[in-house]
Steps between C-alpha positions, in 0.01 A plus 500: 500500500387719222434413139553731210286467200576665168242520228602496136257610236522298184343658198412331178603738225496446126817513294425573136758402239496521120638157412530561128409736222402402145447714194251339260351571160195295397569266794860424395784606730782694336776750555504666157198675348410728209379858523120505499467168686258486793676309776411387851717537808411199713614499862480189718451613859532270801420568863794345688384634835259359758219751466245586232542814291206696359466766228859466386606753236717382210677760281651443155756747365671525162815714496392646834152602381198346673293316236283277718347497844335169592364368828497161671190479719651247740792259518533234768827366646677280245260598222625600153307757296551624145468871422494639144564847358488550124640774278587577139860547395494842337867581460810323385774467756787260520371398843204590717521468875201317648432527872221370718438573865265330742358700794605809307311727740669348811157448654571147624727436796726215390768285656752627240433825317799492264400209272205657320663605171587286198650633177631391164552621143356424157617581148277699264564496127354712220242345269662289233322509167506156346574565131401145395161546661455844340591362154256211545222743598566704184492189279172382653347847451607521134373148426167581667454815289593315178254220583219751553571683172537169314163383634330822390659472153387138456145585605486783246651293218313180581283310249248707306149416596275384221190703453193323393279709282141492604242453240728339242344223306677224326 
C-alpha cells in the first residue's frame, strides 16, 4: 500500500486596514474648518493579519494631492497604530476630499490588498470677521490712548512745587 502526502505551506501575512480617519484642529475632532486652520489627518491603522509588517508607508491626500508621507516602523498582528499628517487649509471650497492610504507603495504582501484606502470629506469656510470683537478692540484702543494723554496732561498740570529761597532771613 502506498501513502500520499501533500504539503501545504501556510504563510503568516499581515493585513493592514485603516479603521478610521479623524480630522482634528488643536486636538478637537471636526468636519468643518476655517481657511487658514492647521489641521491633522489622523489615521488609525490595524494589522488584522497574522504576520508583522515593517516600514509601512502611509499617504495623506487632499483633493487628490499628496500632502503627507509618513511611515510606521513596525506593526504586529492585532496592533493598532496612529499616523498623523498635518496641513494648512489654504483655499475655500465647499468640500475637500481627504484620502489616506496604508502600504501606498505596495511593498508589503498582504492577505487582502484592496482594503488599504480610507476617504472622507470636510467643509472649509472663509474667515468670518467678528464685528463685535473688532468694535471692542477699537474701544479698548481708544480708551488706552485717552488714558495715556490724560496721564500726561495731569502730570504737566499737577501741583506747583514751592521753591524755597536760599539765604532768606526772617
